[in-house]
C-alpha positions, 0 to 999 in steps of 0.5 A: 410085734402087733399083727396089722391086718394084711390088707394094709400091706397089699400096695406096699408089698407090690411096690405101689407105695413107699415106706413113708406112705405105708407109715402114714397108713399104719399110723392112721390105723393105730390112731383109729384103734387108740381113739376107739379104745380111749372113747370106750375107756375114758368117756367119763373121766373128770380131769384133763388128759390128752393122749399124745404120739411121740417119736416115729409114731408122732411123725406118722412114720411107723414101720411094721415092727415099730414101738408105739411111743405115747405121752399121757399129758395130764393137768398139774392138779391130777391125783395119782390114784385117778391116773392109775385107775385110768391109765393102767387098764388102757395099757393092759389093752395095748399089751394084750394087742401085742403092742410094744409101748413106750409111755410116760405120764407127765404134766406140762411143767413136768415135761419141761422140767425133765426136758431141761435136764435130759435132752433125750426127753427133749428130743421126744418132745419135738415129734408130738401129735395129738391122738385123743384129747384137747389140741389146746393142751398139746399147743400149751406144751409146745409153747412151754418148750419153745419158751424155756429153750434159751440160746445157750440151751439150744447150743448145748442141745446141738452139741449133745445131739452131734456127740450122740451121733459120734458115739453111735458111729463108734458103736456101729462102725465108722464106715457105712460100706459094710456087708450088713449095714444097720439101717437105723443106727449105722452111719448114714442111716435113719437116725443120722437123718432124724438127728439133723432135723431134731437140731434144725427143729430146735434152731429153725423150726424146720422138720423136713428138708423143704423147710430149709429152703426158705433159710437158704440152707438147702436149694429146692433140688437138694431138698427134693433129693434128701427127701428121696434119700430118707424115703428110700431108706425108710422103705427098705426098713419097712420091708425088712420089718415085714419080711423078718416079722420083727423089729430087725434093723440090720440088713442081713445078707440072707434078706437082701435078695428079697428086699431087692426083689420087692423094690423091683430090681432086676438082674443085668449083665454086669450086676445081680439085682441084689448088688444093684440094690445094695449099691443104691442103698450105699449111695443114698446113705452117702448122700445123707452124709452130704446133708450132714456136711451142709447142715453142719456148715450152716450151724457153724455160720449160725450165731444161734449155734456157735460163737464167733469164729477166729480166722487166719491165713494158713498154707494158702487157705484159711484156718477157722477155729483150727479147721482148714477152709478156703480163703473165699468161696471162689478159691475152688472155682478159680483154682480147682487143683486146690481142692486136691491140695486142701486134703494134702494140707489137712493130712500133713498138718493134722487139722480137720477140714471145715464143713463149709470147705467140704460143701464148697468142694461138693458144689464145684466138683465138676471143676475137677476135669481133665485139666486137673487130672493132668495137672502136674502139681495136682498129681504130685499132691495126690501122690504125696497123699497116697504115699504119706506115712501118716493118714493116707487111708483116712485122707483117701476115705474123706476124699471118697466120701466127698466124691473128690477121689472118684472125680480125680481118679475116674476109674475109682468112680466105678467101684464106689459103693459097689458090692460083691454079693458073697460072705467073703467080701465084708466091705464094698470094693472102694472101702475094701481098696482103702482098707488094703492101702491102710494095711500096706502102710501098717506093714511098711 
């Protein structure tokens, strides 16, 4: 890990700036360093070459132990011997500085050819920024990538990225409410957030929540909140890197109290500072799950992303491509208890719930009030969910993810994302409760 000058961290360690602002500071420092080195090394080169930042560095979101991802963008007629003599000495200087560098040497045609075959490379091309060289060369690369992306390739990229997200969740755990969450790759972590905006970039040219306001996908309030969620998690990751002195992505039990202290949490009569910090962390990752549902709902409605939907009436709801949703946007508003019944129908029939139904529920949660809580039919539906021989814990977990469970059973809201700071409780209280229900059904 490269040792950045301590003065760059003074405001961050005292909680005066957040992780996004620190990322800009570290990126600017790295830019100046690379430009100085490039000017010294390449002042007399006779062929076209530009140094391009990729990944988190390209987004100006460097964390203290982040890798530095670089693209040496060269002309099509550049000779291999010229490249070797030019690039190798530069890389040796970077390695001597203790930098962990990921790099590629490609022409524009090579970038496009490889990106067509490997969507991981395409993803890296979405976050490009000029460090040294000619802006026109980077502009040509961006234009070439936009040109070759047909509608079919955009659809395929969406499927690839969402599939990678699912595989990552299987690797790091299907629940975000664990004792030591992975900030980068865990459910609701930074990679989930970034994956959504790689998709939005390809489909809409949107790189951040504010860019989705004009598309009508997010409201101003939603965009502002999701930016806040991302900044909070990025800040947590930067503190974790800084405290551990390495590229640590797991929020280890022993490190949580110091991160909480740095973020300004204080102990209260009913909760330790670290427990308050972790609860906020879990709630923010849960909100990124809301963002996932909103964007997936928009994708489902987008002709660019998916083919035309088939729709039929099903148990008083609609069935679109085998997923349950409301018949119209007013159904949860006019019949709030249907927000409970929807989960029971999904549980009973084995059908998935459509993302746009989840978004409608999120929009109308306030309609789950005392009238619904005291409604005989709604309570009957809930008891059937709880006592069903199949899928009780899964359905309750989905109700918890969408905040329906906390609205309908008000006592449950107080334990959502609540952690007990000891090594014996692997999950938050709500997740622990759902796990217990699942085990009881298995015993039965």
